[in-house]
N, C-alpha and C positions, 0 to 999 in steps of 0.2 A: 459401442467405442469405441475411440478415437485417434485418431494416428497423432502423431509428430511429424516435422520439420523444422532442426537448428537450424542456424547460419547467423553471419558471423557478417555486422554493416558499420561504416566506419562512417560515423560524423566529426570532421571536423578534425582527421587524426586522430581521435583513440576510437580501439575499436569496444564494437557489442556484440555478446551473444545475444540471441533473442532468435526466441519459437514460437511456431502458429501452432496449435493446435483444432485440427479438424475433426468433427465427428463425421460421425457414420450416417447422418442423413441432414444434412442443411436446412431449415425452414425460416430462415429469415435471413437479414444482410445486418442483423447487429452485428460487433463486434466487441467480444471483449478485452479489455486489457487493464492485464494484472500488475498491478503494484508493488510489490515487493517488503516487508519491514526494514528495521535498519540494519540490525546484522545477518536478511537471508538474502536469497536469490529463489530465480525461478522455481529452481530446484529445491528449495526449501517450502513449497504450499503443500509439497507431494501430490495425492490427486484429487485436489480440494478442487486447478480449473479442470479439468478434464471431467469431473463427474458433471459441474452445471452448465458448459461447452456443450454436453452430451442432453443434459433435461433444458436446453432452452435450444436445440438444434443452431446452438452461434458457435461461427467460426472464433479463437483464440486464439491472444497474443501473450508474451508474458517476455520481458528479457532482466540480464541481470546488467545493475546499475556498475556504476565505476568504480574497479576495488571491490568486488559481490561477486562471488562463483566465478564463468567462464570468462566473463567481460575483464578487459585488460585494470591492469594494476595502476596507481595511482599515487599518487606521494603529497597532493594537495591536500592540507589539516583541512576537516566539519569544521566551520565560525559562523556565526550566528545570519544568516542567510541562505545555507543549504539547502533547506528544503524549498523558499522562490527558486535556486538553481537550479534546481531536479527538474522541480514543472516547468522552467522555460528549454528543459533541455528535451523533458516530455516528447515537448514542440517539435521542436527538429524529429525526435524519433518519425513521429505519424506523420510530419510534412515528406520526412525520407522514406519511407516505405508506401504514402499516399495512401492508411489509413481511413475511410468509410465509416462513416454512424457507430461510433466509438462510446462505448460504453465504458468508467474508470473505475473497477476492482481493488479499495489501496489498501493494504493493512499495515498497523499503526503508519512508519512514516508513508508510507505509501498512500497511507488514508488521508493525512497531513498533505501529499503533495495532489490530488485530486482533490481535495478542498481549493486548493489553490492554483488550480491548473482551469479549475470549475468557474472562481473570482476571475482569474485575467482573463481566458479566450472565450469560452461561451460557448464551444462550437460543442462537446459533445451530448450525447441522447440524454445521460445522466451518472450518476454519480452510486457506489457503496462506497461509505468510508468505514472500516470493520478498525474498529481500537483505535481512530486516528487520534490527534495530538491538534491540540486551537492554541495553548499557549503549557506554559509549565505549572505543572499542581507543587501541592509540598508529596503528596501523593509519588506525582513523578518521581523529583529526583531519591524518593528514602529505598523505593523500589530499585533506581538504580545498583545507591551501591546497596545494596541485598547480594544486587547479582554480581555487581565484584569479588563482595568476600566469594563467590562461587565461580568466580575467572578461572581455575581450574578446569574445570569440569564445563563447565561452558564452554571454554574457549576450545576443549577437544573435541564435543559437540561440531560445531561450529566447521573445524578444522576441514570436512570428511565435505564440507561442500566449499571451503575458498581458499582449502592449501595454505599456499607462505604467505596469502593475503592475509591472513586471521587475525593475525598479533598486532597489525597499522589498525587492520576493520572495526574489534576492538579496542584498541586506545580512540582513534577517531571517535567512537559512538559515545563511550560517556567520561572523554575530557569536554568533550563539545555541550554535551544535556548540562555536565555540573559546571562548568563556567560563570562564572561571576558575568560574564557577557549576555548570556545563553538565559541569564533571569529571567531575562525579561522583553522576551520573544512574543510575543502574542499575535494571531492573525486575524479574533475576532474582529477586529474590522472593515474583513475580506470576504467575510463570509455572506452581508446581503448581498452581496454583486453574486451570488450563487440562479442562474433561475432555470439552472436543468432538475426535475427531480431529485432529489438524493435522499439517498437511503444511509441514516448515522446507526451501523451497531456496536455495541461493547458489551462484555461479559461482566455481572458483577460486583467478581469477586477480580474486576483487571487489577493488576501488578502496581502500573503503572497513574491512574489515573481513576478519579469518586467519579461516580453513577451522573452526580451534576453534571460533571466535563460533558459528555453524550448527548442531554437533552436540551444543553447548550448554548451547544453547536445547531441543531434540530431547531431550535425556536432565534437562533439568529439568520439561521438559513429563510427560512418564513415558510411558508402553506407548504409550499413544494419539499418541504422534509419531513422526515416522520423517524423518530427517535426509537430504539428497540431493543431491550434490555434485558441478555439473554442471566437465566439465570444454572449456579452453576458452573459460572466458565471465565476462566481467568484470560489473558491478555489476547490469545488467540484461539475466537471461538469457533473459525473456520478448518479447525481442527483438532478441535475437545468434540465440536458437533458438527459436522458439514454437513451431515441431510438437514439438520435443522437450519442451520444456516443458506442452502441452497434453496429451503422451501421460504424460505422469510425474503429473499430475495427474489425467487418467483415470483411469490404476490402480490409481492409493492410493484413490480411490474412493470403486470399484467396486467394491474388499476390504471396507469399511470403512460404504458408506453402506447 
């Protein structure tokens, strides 16, 4: 069992909702920092952070990015470079909260933020990127366009997490990723700068990426990285098969840390 404590943190005048997860038995000093997906928040991870924290005996930390979940709303439009800016904002949170021995675990956009953070700051113990993006593929734009076709249903599902921020968030996401300016967004030149152990996970039925996306990220990072493609999984393997993903993370980290 894990206990949780929700706090608010002010970063440069912006109010961020954060959550500490503490397992009944802490056995190490590694802190698992979870980075949610583009349309997600701390709550949308569901039970996965608690499961992993309990299994690893590590304290966890989640936060809602601006405009998401319980954090402050924002009128800032997403544009090319927004993920790089989120990596810099993450650094401010880590510094403000004096977080040590951090292991980043990101889903989708959160996976990209983990990659960018590890390339730039190189002060985390390891990263796990689940369905993170390094560039825009045809599969990415096609998947977003399909999602837009179900926007009414998707927005209804998101509203329980984001409330009146939902419409702005959903619009920001698809308008940014489908914009002409974003089509050449590519962080592959940053990946060889990553020095820490890196587990790159993707579902074989990911709606927004090809299998080659996952394997190319690991290849560009180098020998400290491992790519894992999960059968019968889409864009959220940790929700579709949380026990398998938890086992994969544990197995990788036990060999590398």
